[in-house]
C-alpha positions as CSV (number, residue, x, y, z in Angstrom):
1,M,-113.6,105.7,61.5
2,R,-111.2,103.3,63.2
3,L,-109.4,100.7,61.1
4,R,-110.4,97.3,62.5
5,F,-110.0,93.8,61.2
6,R,-113.0,91.5,61.3
7,F,-112.1,87.9,61.9
8,R,-114.2,85.3,60.0
9,P,-113.3,81.6,60.4
10,I,-114.6,80.3,57.0
11,P,-112.6,82.8,54.9
12,L,-109.6,82.1,57.0
13,I,-109.8,78.4,56.4
14,A,-110.3,79.0,52.6
15,T,-107.3,81.3,52.6
16,I,-105.1,78.9,54.4
17,L,-106.0,76.1,52.0
18,L,-105.3,78.4,48.9
19,V,-102.0,79.6,50.3
20,A,-100.9,76.1,51.2
21,L,-101.9,74.9,47.7
22,G,-100.2,77.7,45.9
23,I,-96.9,77.3,47.9
24,A,-97.0,73.5,47.5
25,L,-97.5,73.6,43.8
26,G,-95.0,76.4,43.4
27,N,-92.4,74.3,45.2
28,W,-93.2,71.3,43.0
29,Q,-92.6,73.3,39.9
30,E,-89.4,74.7,41.3
31,R,-88.2,71.1,42.0
32,R,-89.0,70.2,38.4
33,A,-87.1,73.2,37.1
34,A,-84.1,72.2,39.3
35,G,-84.2,68.7,37.9
36,K,-84.3,70.0,34.3
37,I,-81.4,72.4,35.1
38,A,-79.4,69.4,36.4
39,L,-80.3,67.5,33.2
40,R,-79.1,70.4,31.1
41,D,-75.8,70.6,33.0
42,R,-75.3,66.8,32.7
43,I,-75.8,66.9,28.9
44,A,-73.3,69.8,28.7
45,Q,-70.8,67.9,30.8
46,Q,-71.1,64.7,28.9
47,S,-70.7,66.4,25.6
48,T,-67.2,67.7,26.5
49,Q,-65.8,64.3,27.4
50,P,-63.9,62.2,24.8
51,P,-65.8,59.2,23.3
52,L,-66.0,56.1,25.6
53,D,-65.2,52.8,24.0
54,L,-68.3,50.8,24.4
55,G,-67.7,47.1,25.3
56,P,-70.2,44.3,25.3
57,S,-71.0,44.7,29.0
58,T,-70.6,48.5,29.3
59,I,-73.7,50.4,30.6
60,P,-72.7,54.1,30.1
61,P,-74.7,57.0,31.5
62,E,-77.3,58.7,29.3
63,F,-76.0,61.3,27.0
64,R,-72.5,59.9,27.1
65,H,-70.6,60.1,23.8
66,V,-69.4,56.6,22.9
67,R,-67.5,54.8,20.2
68,L,-68.1,51.1,19.2
69,T,-66.7,48.7,16.7
70,G,-68.7,45.9,15.1
71,Q,-71.2,45.4,12.3
72,F,-74.7,46.4,11.4
73,M,-77.3,43.7,11.1
74,P,-79.1,44.9,7.9
75,G,-81.8,42.2,8.1
76,W,-83.6,44.0,11.0
77,P,-84.4,47.6,10.0
78,V,-87.2,49.3,11.8
79,F,-88.7,52.8,11.0
80,M,-90.0,55.0,13.7
81,D,-92.8,57.1,12.2
82,N,-93.9,60.7,12.9
83,R,-90.4,62.1,13.4
84,P,-90.5,65.4,11.5
85,Y,-87.4,67.3,10.6
86,Q,-87.4,71.0,9.5
87,G,-91.1,70.8,8.7
88,R,-90.8,67.5,6.7
89,S,-92.3,64.2,7.8
90,G,-90.0,61.3,8.1
91,F,-88.7,58.3,10.0
92,Y,-85.9,57.4,12.4
93,L,-84.0,54.4,11.0
94,L,-83.2,51.8,13.7
95,M,-80.9,48.9,13.2
96,P,-79.1,46.5,15.6
97,F,-75.4,46.7,15.7
98,K,-73.3,43.7,16.8
99,I,-70.4,44.6,19.0
100,A,-67.1,43.1,17.8
101,G,-65.9,40.0,19.7
102,A,-69.2,39.4,21.6
103,E,-72.8,38.2,21.1
104,T,-74.1,41.5,22.4
105,Y,-76.1,44.0,20.3
106,V,-76.9,47.7,20.6
107,L,-79.9,49.3,18.9
108,V,-78.6,52.2,16.8
109,A,-80.7,55.1,15.6
110,R,-78.8,55.7,12.4
111,G,-80.5,58.9,11.4
112,W,-83.6,60.6,9.9
113,L,-85.0,59.7,6.5
114,P,-87.7,61.6,4.6
115,A,-91.1,60.1,4.0
116,D,-92.5,59.9,0.5
117,P,-95.1,62.8,0.3
118,K,-97.3,60.7,-2.0
119,V,-97.0,57.2,-0.4
120,H,-96.2,57.7,3.3
121,D,-95.7,54.0,4.1
122,R,-93.1,53.5,1.3
123,R,-89.8,52.7,3.0
124,P,-87.1,55.2,2.1
125,S,-83.8,54.0,0.6
126,Y,-80.6,54.1,2.6
127,A,-77.1,52.7,2.6
128,T,-75.6,50.3,5.1
129,P,-71.8,49.7,5.6
130,A,-70.8,46.2,4.6
131,G,-68.5,44.5,7.0
132,P,-66.9,45.8,10.2
133,A,-67.3,49.4,11.1
134,T,-66.5,51.8,13.9
135,I,-69.2,54.3,14.7
136,E,-69.8,57.0,17.3
137,G,-72.9,58.2,19.0
138,T,-74.8,59.4,22.0
139,V,-76.4,57.1,24.6
140,R,-80.2,57.7,25.0
141,S,-82.7,55.9,27.2
142,D,-85.4,56.6,24.7
143,L,-86.0,58.5,21.4
144,G,-89.1,60.3,22.4
145,H,-92.7,59.1,22.6
146,V,-95.4,60.0,20.1
147,L,-99.1,59.4,20.3
148,Q,-100.1,56.0,19.1
149,L,-103.4,55.9,17.2
150,G,-104.9,52.5,16.9
151,T,-103.2,49.2,17.3
152,A,-99.4,49.2,17.0
153,A,-98.0,47.4,14.0
154,P,-96.2,44.1,14.7
155,L,-92.5,44.5,15.3
156,K,-90.7,42.8,12.4
157,P,-88.0,43.6,9.9
158,G,-89.0,46.7,7.9
159,A,-91.9,47.6,10.2
160,I,-93.1,51.1,10.5
161,V,-93.9,51.8,14.2
162,Q,-94.7,54.9,16.3
163,N,-92.7,53.9,19.3
164,V,-90.3,51.1,20.3
165,T,-88.0,50.2,23.2
166,P,-84.9,48.1,23.3
167,V,-86.8,45.5,25.4
168,Q,-89.6,45.2,22.8
169,F,-87.0,45.0,20.0
170,A,-85.1,42.3,21.8
171,Q,-88.3,40.2,22.4
172,A,-89.3,40.5,18.7
173,S,-85.9,39.9,17.2
174,G,-84.5,37.4,19.7
175,L,-81.2,39.5,19.8
176,P,-79.5,40.1,23.2
177,L,-79.7,43.9,23.1
178,Q,-78.3,46.5,25.6
179,P,-81.1,48.4,27.4
180,F,-80.4,51.7,25.6
181,F,-80.2,53.4,22.2
182,I,-77.3,55.0,20.4
183,E,-78.0,58.1,18.4
184,Q,-75.3,57.8,15.7
185,T,-73.3,60.9,15.0
186,G,-70.6,61.7,12.5
187,P,-70.6,61.7,8.7
188,K,-73.1,59.7,6.7
189,E,-72.2,57.0,4.3
190,Q,-71.5,57.6,0.6
191,G,-74.7,58.4,-1.3
192,D,-76.8,58.1,1.9
193,A,-79.8,60.3,2.7
194,L,-79.6,59.9,6.4
195,V,-79.6,63.1,8.5
196,R,-78.0,63.0,11.9
197,D,-79.0,66.4,13.2
198,W,-80.5,65.0,16.5
199,P,-82.8,67.3,18.5
200,L,-81.7,68.1,22.1
201,P,-84.1,66.9,24.8
202,S,-86.7,69.6,25.6
203,T,-86.0,70.7,29.2
204,G,-88.7,73.4,29.6
205,I,-86.9,75.1,32.5
206,E,-88.5,78.5,31.8
207,T,-92.0,76.9,31.7
208,H,-91.7,75.3,35.1
209,Q,-90.3,78.5,36.6
210,G,-93.2,80.5,35.1
211,Y,-95.7,78.0,36.6
212,A,-94.0,78.3,39.9
213,L,-94.3,82.1,39.8
214,Q,-98.0,81.8,39.0
215,W,-98.7,79.5,41.9
216,Y,-96.8,81.7,44.3
217,G,-98.8,84.6,43.0
218,L,-102.0,82.8,43.7
219,A,-100.9,82.2,47.3
220,T,-100.0,85.9,47.7
221,M,-103.3,87.1,46.2
222,A,-105.3,84.8,48.4
223,F,-103.6,86.2,51.5
224,L,-103.9,89.8,50.4
225,F,-107.6,89.3,49.6
226,F,-108.3,87.9,53.0
227,V,-106.5,90.8,54.8
228,I,-108.1,93.5,52.7
229,T,-111.6,92.1,52.9
230,G,-111.2,91.6,56.6
231,F,-110.3,95.2,57.2
232,R,-113.0,96.4,55.0
233,S,-115.6,94.3,56.7
234,G,-114.4,95.3,60.1
235,S,-114.5,99.0,59.2
236,K,-118.0,98.8,57.8
237,H,-119.1,96.8,60.9
238,D,-117.9,99.5,63.2
239,D,-119.2,102.4,61.1
240,P,-122.6,103.5,62.6
241,G,-123.5,105.3,59.4
242,P,-125.0,108.8,59.2
243,R,-126.9,110.2,62.2
């Protein structure tokens, strides 16, 4: 029996489409992984630099460690809900911080506070420095997005919300806010329950690389299936059978 390949146009077209799809999606996942690798490297690079003194008009890059002097505005606290820490439910406490010598504000995430297990909507207690203070923190474009069920609560002092942006906060408060957050770092105030163990952004590099491998595998299997079935069909077609 001679080994021959039987060419069939419809399986060929289907194979070309599957191979092209697998390669395209694999390349897409590789690009996403490369972007996450660049993000990881940028975070590591920014963390090694000394704090940048944040002025009223400074727009630092994300993940930059900064230092700023001014005063917290205690009349506008907002609590970001559904922010668990070590298996406990809780909130991120947001508070505007007025930069010294200017009418510019920055929205500071002061830390994590535990929720009352019996009355979830009860606002936890915390301490706020009185008068001028110098704080340090990390620049973030957002604090993560959680699923919003139902209508969002009105943004007002003491509100418990799922998500908020500096733009939304500025519109509600009327304060001229910078377009980023500061995740406050450093020691907490005397007698304060705030926790400043901020989670690192989830990069998911291995996940994207795994998906890329799966898509490349699909393309390879589609090609091999076309070749193997083509030779099998060709061999059977030429085999006259028993005489």
